[in-house]
C-alpha positions in Angstrom: -16.0 -14.5 -14.4 -14.8 -14.9 -10.9 -17.0 -15.7 -7.9 -16.3 -15.6 -4.2 -18.0 -18.4 -2.2 -18.1 -17.7 1.6 -18.8 -20.9 3.4 -20.9 -20.1 6.5 -22.6 -23.4 7.2 -20.9 -24.3 10.5 -22.9 -24.5 13.7 -19.9 -23.7 16.0 -20.1 -26.9 18.1 -16.6 -26.3 19.4 -17.3 -22.8 20.6 -18.8 -23.9 23.8 -22.2 -22.9 25.3 -23.7 -20.7 22.6 -26.8 -21.1 20.4 -25.3 -18.8 17.8 -23.1 -20.2 15.0 -19.6 -18.9 15.5 -19.5 -17.0 12.2 -22.2 -14.7 13.7 -20.5 -14.0 17.0 -19.2 -10.4 17.3 -15.7 -9.3 16.7 -15.4 -5.6 17.5 -18.6 -4.0 16.4 -19.7 -6.5 13.7 -20.0 -10.2 13.3 -17.0 -12.3 12.2 -18.8 -13.2 8.9 -19.1 -9.5 7.9 -15.4 -9.0 8.3 -14.8 -11.9 6.0 -17.4 -10.8 3.4 -15.9 -7.3 3.3 -12.5 -8.7 2.2 -14.1 -10.1 -1.0 -16.6 -7.3 -1.5 -13.9 -4.7 -1.8 -12.0 -6.8 -4.4 -13.1 -5.7 -7.8 -12.0 -9.0 -9.3 -15.3 -10.7 -8.1 -18.5 -10.7 -10.2 -20.4 -11.8 -7.1 -19.8 -12.7 -3.5 -22.0 -15.8 -2.7 -22.6 -16.4 1.0 -24.0 -19.9 1.8 -25.4 -20.4 5.3 -28.0 -22.5 7.2 -31.5 -22.0 6.0 -32.6 -20.5 9.4 -29.9 -17.8 9.1 -30.4 -16.7 5.5 -32.7 -13.7 6.3 -30.6 -12.7 9.2 -27.4 -12.8 7.0 -29.1 -10.7 4.3 -30.1 -8.1 6.8 -26.5 -8.0 8.1 -25.1 -7.4 4.6 -27.5 -4.5 4.0 -26.7 -3.0 7.3 -23.0 -3.2 6.8 -22.5 -2.7 3.0 -25.8 -1.0 2.0 -28.1 -2.4 -0.7 -25.9 -4.1 -3.2 -26.4 -6.8 -5.9 -22.8 -8.0 -5.6 -23.5 -10.0 -2.5 -26.0 -12.9 -2.6 -27.0 -15.0 0.4 -28.3 -18.5 -0.3 -29.0 -21.7 1.6 -26.0 -24.0 2.1 -26.0 -27.8 2.0 -25.8 -30.6 4.5 -22.0 -30.8 4.3 -19.1 -28.6 3.2 -18.8 -30.1 -0.2 -22.5 -30.2 -0.7 -22.5 -26.4 0.0 -19.8 -25.8 -2.6 -21.8 -27.9 -5.1 -24.9 -25.7 -4.4 -22.8 -22.6 -5.1 -21.7 -24.2 -8.4 -25.2 -25.0 -9.4 -26.4 -21.5 -8.5 -23.7 -19.9 -10.6 -24.4 -22.2 -13.6 -28.2 -21.5 -13.4 -28.0 -17.8 -12.9 -24.9 -16.6 -14.6 -23.7 -19.4 -16.9 -20.4 -21.3 -16.5 -17.6 -21.8 -19.0 -14.0 -23.0 -18.9 -12.8 -19.7 -17.6 -15.2 -19.4 -14.7 -13.4 -19.4 -11.3 -14.6 -19.8 -7.8 -12.7 -18.8 -4.7 -14.1 -20.7 -1.6 -13.3 -19.4 1.8 -14.3 -20.1 5.4 -16.5 -17.5 6.9 -14.5 -17.6 10.1 -11.2 -16.7 8.5 -11.5 -12.9 8.5 -7.8 -12.2 8.2 -7.3 -13.3 4.6 -5.2 -10.8 2.7 -5.6 -9.2 -0.7 -2.4 -10.9 -1.8 -3.7 -14.4 -0.9 -7.0 -13.8 -2.7 -5.2 -12.5 -5.8 -2.8 -15.4 -6.0 -5.6 -17.8 -5.6 -7.4 -16.4 -8.6 -4.2 -16.5 -10.7 -3.4 -20.0 -9.7 -6.9 -21.3 -10.3 -6.8 -19.8 -13.8 -3.4 -21.3 -14.6 -3.6 -24.7 -12.9 -7.3 -25.4 -12.4 -7.1 -25.9 -8.6 -5.2 -24.5 -5.7 -5.1 -24.6 -1.9 -3.8 -22.0 0.5 -1.2 -23.5 2.9 1.6 -22.6 5.4 4.6 -24.9 6.1 4.2 -27.1 9.2 6.2 -25.8 12.1 5.6 -28.7 14.5 6.4 -32.4 14.0 3.4 -34.2 12.5 2.7 -37.6 14.0 0.5 -40.2 12.3 -1.5 -42.7 14.3 -3.7 -45.2 12.5 -5.3 -46.7 15.7 -5.4 -43.5 17.8 -3.1 -44.9 20.5 0.3 -45.5 18.9 2.5 -43.7 16.4 2.4 -45.4 13.0 4.5 -42.8 11.1 6.4 -39.5 11.5 6.5 -38.0 8.1 9.3 -35.4 7.2 8.2 -32.1 8.4 9.6 -30.4 5.4 7.0 -32.1 3.3 4.1 -31.2 5.6 1.8 -28.2 5.2 -1.1 -26.8 7.2 -4.1 -26.2 5.1 -6.0 -22.9 5.1 -8.5 -21.3 2.8 -9.2 -20.0 0.2 -9.4 -23.0 -2.0 -10.0 -22.0 -5.6 -10.9 -23.8 -8.8 -12.0 -23.7 -12.4 -15.7 -24.0 -11.6 -16.8 -26.2 -14.5 -14.1 -28.8 -13.9 -14.8 -28.9 -10.2 -18.5 -29.5 -10.9 -17.8 -32.2 -13.4 -15.4 -34.1 -11.1 -17.8 -33.8 -8.1 -20.6 -35.3 -10.2 -18.4 -38.2 -11.2 -17.8 -39.3 -7.6 -19.5 -42.4 -6.1 -21.6 -41.9 -3.0 -18.8 -43.6 -1.0 -16.2 -41.2 -2.4 -18.4 -38.2 -1.5 -18.8 -39.5 2.0 -15.0 -39.6 2.4 -14.5 -36.0 1.4 -13.2 -33.4 3.9 -12.8 -30.5 1.6 -13.0 -29.5 -2.1 -9.3 -30.0 -2.8 -9.6 -33.6 -2.0 -12.1 -34.0 -4.9 -9.2 -33.2 -7.3 -6.6 -35.3 -5.3 -8.9 -38.4 -5.4 -9.1 -38.2 -9.2 -5.4 -37.6 -9.6 -5.7 -34.0 -10.6 -2.9 -31.6 -9.5 -3.6 -29.0 -6.9 -1.2 -26.0 -6.8 0.0 -24.6 -3.4 -0.5 -20.9 -2.6 1.4 -19.5 0.3 -0.8 -18.5 3.2 -0.1 -16.5 6.3 0.2 -17.6 9.9 -2.3 -15.0 10.9 -4.9 -16.3 8.5 -6.4 -18.2 11.4 -9.7 -20.0 11.6 -11.7 -19.0 14.6 -12.7 -22.3 16.1 -12.4 -22.4 19.8 -13.7 -20.0 22.5 -10.1 -18.8 23.3 -9.6 -17.9 19.7 -12.4 -15.4 19.9 -11.5 -14.2 23.5 -8.0 -13.4 22.3 -9.2 -11.5 19.3 -11.8 -9.6 21.3 -9.1 -8.4 23.6 -7.1 -7.2 20.6 -10.0 -5.4 18.9 -12.0 -4.2 21.9 -13.4 -0.8 21.1 -12.2 -0.7 17.5 -14.3 -0.6 14.3 -15.3 -2.8 11.4 -12.9 -3.7 8.6 -9.7 -5.5 9.6 -6.6 -4.0 8.0 -2.9 -5.0 8.3 -0.6 -2.1 9.1 3.2 -2.6 9.0 4.5 -0.3 11.7 8.0 0.7 12.6 8.1 0.1 16.4 11.8 0.9 16.8 14.7 1.6 14.4 15.0 -1.3 12.0 12.1 -3.2 13.6 8.8 -3.6 11.8 5.8 -5.4 13.2 2.3 -6.0 11.8 -0.6 -4.7 13.7 -4.3 -5.2 12.9 -6.6 -2.3 12.9 -10.2 -1.9 11.9 -11.7 0.6 9.6 -15.2 1.6 8.5 -16.3 1.3 4.9 -17.4 4.9 5.2 -19.9 6.5 2.8 -17.6 9.5 2.5 -14.2 8.0 2.0 -12.5 6.0 -0.7 -10.8 2.7 0.0 -7.5 2.3 -1.8 -4.8 -0.4 -2.0 -1.1 0.5 -2.6 0.4 -0.7 -5.8 3.9 0.8 -5.7 5.6 2.7 -2.8 8.8 4.8 -2.9 11.2 5.3 0.0 12.1 8.8 0.9 15.1 10.1 2.9 12.6 11.1 5.7 11.5 7.4 5.9 15.2 6.4 6.2 15.8 8.8 9.1 13.1 7.0 11.1 14.0 3.5 9.9 17.7 3.9 10.6 17.1 5.7 14.0 18.7 8.9 12.7 16.1 11.1 14.4 16.5 12.2 18.0 15.4 9.9 20.7 12.7 12.4 21.7 11.3 12.4 18.1 11.4 8.6 17.8 9.6 8.3 21.2 6.9 10.8 20.1 6.2 9.4 16.7 6.7 5.6 16.9 5.0 3.2 16.3 3.9 4.2 12.9 3.7 2.9 9.3 6.3 4.5 7.1 6.2 5.8 3.5 4.3 8.8 2.2 5.1 8.3 -1.6 2.7 6.0 -3.2 0.5 5.1 -6.2 -2.6 3.1 -5.4 -5.7 1.4 -6.9 -9.2 2.3 -6.0 -10.9 -0.7 -4.4 -14.2 0.8 -3.2 -15.7 4.3 -3.6 -19.2 5.0 -2.4 -18.7 8.7 -3.1 -18.7 8.3 -6.9 -15.5 10.4 -7.3 -13.6 7.5 -8.8 -14.2 4.2 -10.5 -13.0 0.9 -9.0 -9.7 0.1 -10.5 -8.6 3.7 -11.1 -5.0 4.5 -10.4 -4.6 7.4 -8.0 -1.9 9.3 -6.1 -2.8 9.7 -2.4 -1.9 13.0 -0.8 -0.1 12.3 2.5 -1.0 15.7 4.0 -4.4 15.9 5.7 -5.6 19.3 6.7 -8.2 19.6 9.5 -9.0 23.3 8.7 -8.6 25.9 6.0 -7.0 29.3 5.9 -7.3 32.1 3.4 -3.5 32.8 3.6 -1.7 29.8 4.9 -1.4 26.7 2.6 -2.6 23.4 3.8 0.9 21.9 4.1 1.9 24.7 6.6 -1.1 24.7 8.9 0.1 23.4 12.2 -3.3 21.6 12.6 -2.6 19.4 9.5 -1.2 15.9 10.0 1.2 14.2 7.7 1.4 10.5 7.0 4.7 8.8 8.0 5.4 11.7 10.4 3.7 10.7 13.6 0.8 9.2 11.7 0.6 5.9 9.8 1.9 6.1 6.2 1.0 4.0 3.3 2.7 0.8 4.4 -0.6 -0.9 4.8 -2.9 -3.4 3.0 -5.6 -0.8 2.7 -6.0 3.0 3.3 -9.2 5.1 3.7 -9.0 8.6 2.4 -11.4 11.5 1.6 -11.8 12.0 -2.2 -10.0 15.3 -2.1 -6.9 13.5 -0.8 -6.6 11.6 -4.1 -5.7 12.7 -7.6 -5.7 10.7 -10.8 -2.3 9.2 -11.5 -0.4 10.6 -14.5 -1.2 8.6 -17.6 2.1 9.2 -19.3 4.5 7.6 -16.8 5.0 4.0 -15.5 3.5 3.2 -12.1 7.0 3.0 -10.6 7.5 6.6 -11.5 4.0 7.6 -10.4 4.9 6.2 -6.9 7.2 9.2 -6.2 4.8 11.9 -7.6 4.7 13.3 -4.1 8.4 14.2 -4.1 8.1 15.7 -7.5 5.1 17.8 -6.2 7.4 19.1 -3.4 9.6 20.6 -6.1 6.6 21.9 -8.0 5.3 23.6 -4.8 8.6 25.3 -4.1 8.9 26.6 -7.7 5.3 28.0 -7.5 6.3 29.8 -4.3 9.5 31.0 -5.9 7.6 32.4 -8.9 5.5 34.6 -6.6 8.4 35.8 -4.4 11.5 36.2 -6.7 12.1 39.2 -8.9 11.8 38.8 -12.7 15.5 38.6 -13.6 16.0 34.9 -14.0 18.8 34.7 -16.5 20.6 32.1 -14.3 19.2 29.8 -11.6 21.4 27.5 -9.5 20.4 24.3 -7.9 22.6 23.1 -5.0 22.3 19.3 -4.5 23.0 16.4 -6.8 20.6 14.0 -5.1 17.0 13.1 -5.9 15.5 16.3 -4.7 18.0 18.3 -6.6 17.4 16.3 -9.8 13.6 16.7 -9.6 13.8 20.5 -8.9 16.4 21.1 -11.6 14.4 19.1 -14.2 11.2 21.0 -13.5 13.0 24.3 -13.6 14.4 23.3 -17.0 10.9 22.8 -18.4 9.1 25.7 -16.6 11.8 28.2 -17.4 13.2 27.1 -20.8 14.9 30.4 -21.5 16.9 30.4 -18.2 20.4 29.0 -17.9 20.4 26.2 -15.3 23.4 25.6 -13.2 23.7 22.5 -10.9 26.2 22.3 -8.0 27.1 19.0 -6.3 29.8 17.0 -4.7 29.9 13.8 -6.9 30.9 14.0 -10.5 29.2 10.7 -11.3 25.9 12.0 -10.0 26.2 15.4 -11.7 26.5 13.4 -15.0 22.8 12.6 -14.8 21.9 16.3 -15.1 22.3 16.3 -18.9 19.7 19.0 -19.3 21.6 21.6 -17.3 23.5 24.4 -18.9 26.5 23.6 -16.7 27.4 21.5 -13.6 29.9 22.4 -11.0 31.7 20.5 -8.2 31.3 22.7 -5.1 34.9 22.2 -3.9 36.2 23.5 -7.2 33.9 26.5 -7.7 35.4 29.7 -9.1 34.5 33.0 -7.6 33.2 34.3 -10.9 30.3 31.8 -11.1 27.1 33.8 -10.1 23.4 33.1 -10.3 20.3 35.3 -9.9 18.4 32.9 -7.7 19.1 29.5 -6.0 17.4 26.4 -4.7 19.1 24.5 -1.8 18.4 20.8 -2.0 21.2 19.4 0.1 20.0 19.1 3.6 21.6 17.2 6.4 25.2 17.9 7.4 25.8 19.7 4.1 23.2 22.4 4.6 25.6 24.9 6.2 28.2 24.9 3.5 25.6 24.8 0.7 23.6 27.8 2.0 26.7 29.9 2.7 28.1 29.1 -0.7 24.9 30.2 -2.3 25.1 33.5 -0.4 28.5 34.0 -1.8 27.5 33.2 -5.4 24.1 34.8 -5.7 23.6 38.3 -7.1 22.1 41.1 -5.0 18.4 40.8 -4.2 18.3 37.2 -5.3 15.9 34.7 -3.7 17.1 31.5 -2.0 14.6 28.6 -1.6 15.6 26.3 1.3 14.4 22.7 0.6 16.9 20.4 2.3 16.0 19.1 5.7 18.6 19.3 8.5 18.2 17.8 12.0 20.5 20.5 13.5 20.6 24.3 13.5 22.5 25.9 10.6 24.8 28.9 10.9 24.6 31.3 8.0 26.3 34.5 6.9 23.7 37.0 7.9 26.0 40.0 7.2 26.2 39.1 3.5 22.5 38.4 3.5 21.9 41.9 4.6 24.5 43.5 2.4 23.0 41.8 -0.7 19.4 42.3 0.3 18.7 38.6 -0.2 15.3 36.9 0.2 15.2 33.4 1.8 12.2 31.2 2.2 11.6 27.7 3.5 9.5 25.2 1.6 8.2 21.8 2.7 5.8 19.2 1.6 2.9 20.1 -0.8 -0.9 20.3 -1.1 -3.6 19.2 -3.5 -3.0 22.1 -5.9 0.6 21.1 -6.2 -0.3 17.4 -6.9 -2.7 18.5 -9.6 -0.1 20.8 -11.2 2.5 18.0 -11.1 0.2 15.4 -12.8 -0.6 18.0 -15.4 3.1 18.7 -16.0 3.9 15.0 -16.3 1.1 14.5 -18.8 2.1 17.6 -20.8 5.7 16.7 -21.2 6.0 13.0 -21.7 9.8 13.1 -21.9 9.8 14.0 -18.2 8.7 10.5 -17.5 11.7 9.1 -19.3 14.0 11.2 -17.2 12.3 10.1 -14.0 12.2 6.5 -15.1 16.0 6.5 -15.1 15.9 7.3 -11.4 14.2 4.0 -10.5 17.4 2.5 -9.0 15.8 -0.7 -7.7 12.4 -2.4 -7.4 11.7 -4.8 -4.5 8.7 -7.1 -4.6 7.2 -7.1 -1.1 5.5 -10.3 0.0 6.7 -10.4 3.6 8.2 -8.1 6.2 11.7 -9.2 5.5 11.3 -7.8 2.0 10.5 -4.4 3.5 13.8 -4.6 5.5 15.7 -5.6 2.3 14.2 -2.5 0.5 15.3 -0.1 3.2 18.8 -1.6 3.4 19.2 -1.5 -0.3 18.0 2.1 -0.5 20.3 3.2 2.4 23.4 2.0 0.5 22.3 3.8 -2.7 23.4 7.4 -3.0 21.2 8.3 -6.0 17.9 7.1 -7.5 14.7 5.9 -5.9 14.0 2.5 -4.4 10.5 1.4 -5.2 8.4 -1.3 -3.5 5.9 -3.3 -5.5 3.2 -4.1 -2.9 2.3 -7.8 -3.1 1.3 -8.4 0.5 
């Protein structure tokens, strides 16, 4: 079992003229302590969240918890001790008396006035405590540390490279911590400053977990004043959002969110970079577009884990695919992804490059069980192909002896592969510019280099998956090589107008339709398709060109740069922030 122990025993003597302990002072619309409790409450790893506070504030704290989180048995408020370590000891005794304690029991202790702790820090604390027995969260010292034994003269200047600034959480195997604490003499107990020192005094190793510079402790009045200015007018739960503020510049901003009774809280597990993300990141959109849409968090392809769901639609820990398109109205004719009132994440609205995301239950679908999470991360792009094929099926005539796909990139691969499984009797032709990329299309009847295409090659219908500067030549080549009354699906995105041969469009009586994005129905159909044909997952798994573990902002930049230099395959981010 794993227990969170929120230490809220301080009286806030350094906060100036206030009778209220600092942990109960407001930050935004709720007290600081509530922000902190929420970070542990939404983490399914914890059996219980124990909050230890002064006796006079126990009832008040319990009322705050109910008001913010509703009635829950996962949060317990109990009286703290006379000192920090006495408070930790009380928590240990409470756990042992009420829940039992064995060698595997872990406690994660954290200051109530550090509301910016991240999911990554908490998870690494749990793992380190299990593996090593004890750990402390630290950041490297950035200033020179000066030691003075008499308070007036320097006695030592230790090497800065060996110095770290301590934070919390501090985490331990609970039984061992209790045993060591009970073995201390009264004099040793009096010398303690924190729980880690208990282990250090007895020669026990304490593992270091990397903290964050923003995991600050609210100690002085100016700390709170600065934070209030940042969060004035915002709402409860603090969330880190990694926004593109200018091409190739990402900054973290802190936003607050409600633990709403009608929305599901998710945390990204894996994210996949799309060409649309790259156009923003590299500054390939127009100046007007960038000005209108930045700052915003990128990435709309993601697989996530359910952290908290008051709606009952999902279980905590469920793997889900978030739908980036959010409609604000419905229409009997127009699909949700074409309504101009809908908004789309990573296109003027924050995408999934965040610590947490709140979504309505209908914006989530269960992740396919038959594919690895890395593949599940780009379900959204597969759903775009599925959506286009569904539209094609309702528009195109029934003669489908030969279907052509123009484009040898990711979109072309997804579209061609789905066509292969949905129309197994149809001959599938794929047209591209790079022989090495066309070699991946092993399931196609034939592949062709577009600059060596013979006039005799004809198809009944075609899908254009090229986009960009190649759109014009691809569309006009399709018009030349499609049979009369064929249907052309336009899927590639171009920033500029494209000239097409309208005369031949008319003479052949061709149909052309545009297709973009997808909706809930398409996601459900895509998941069903992936689960029905397990071999699809094997094909898609080969497209995972690189995986980048993201622990800091520099890793995000590395992922985008790596992806930009790759002409085929998907770059996947494993979210470990």
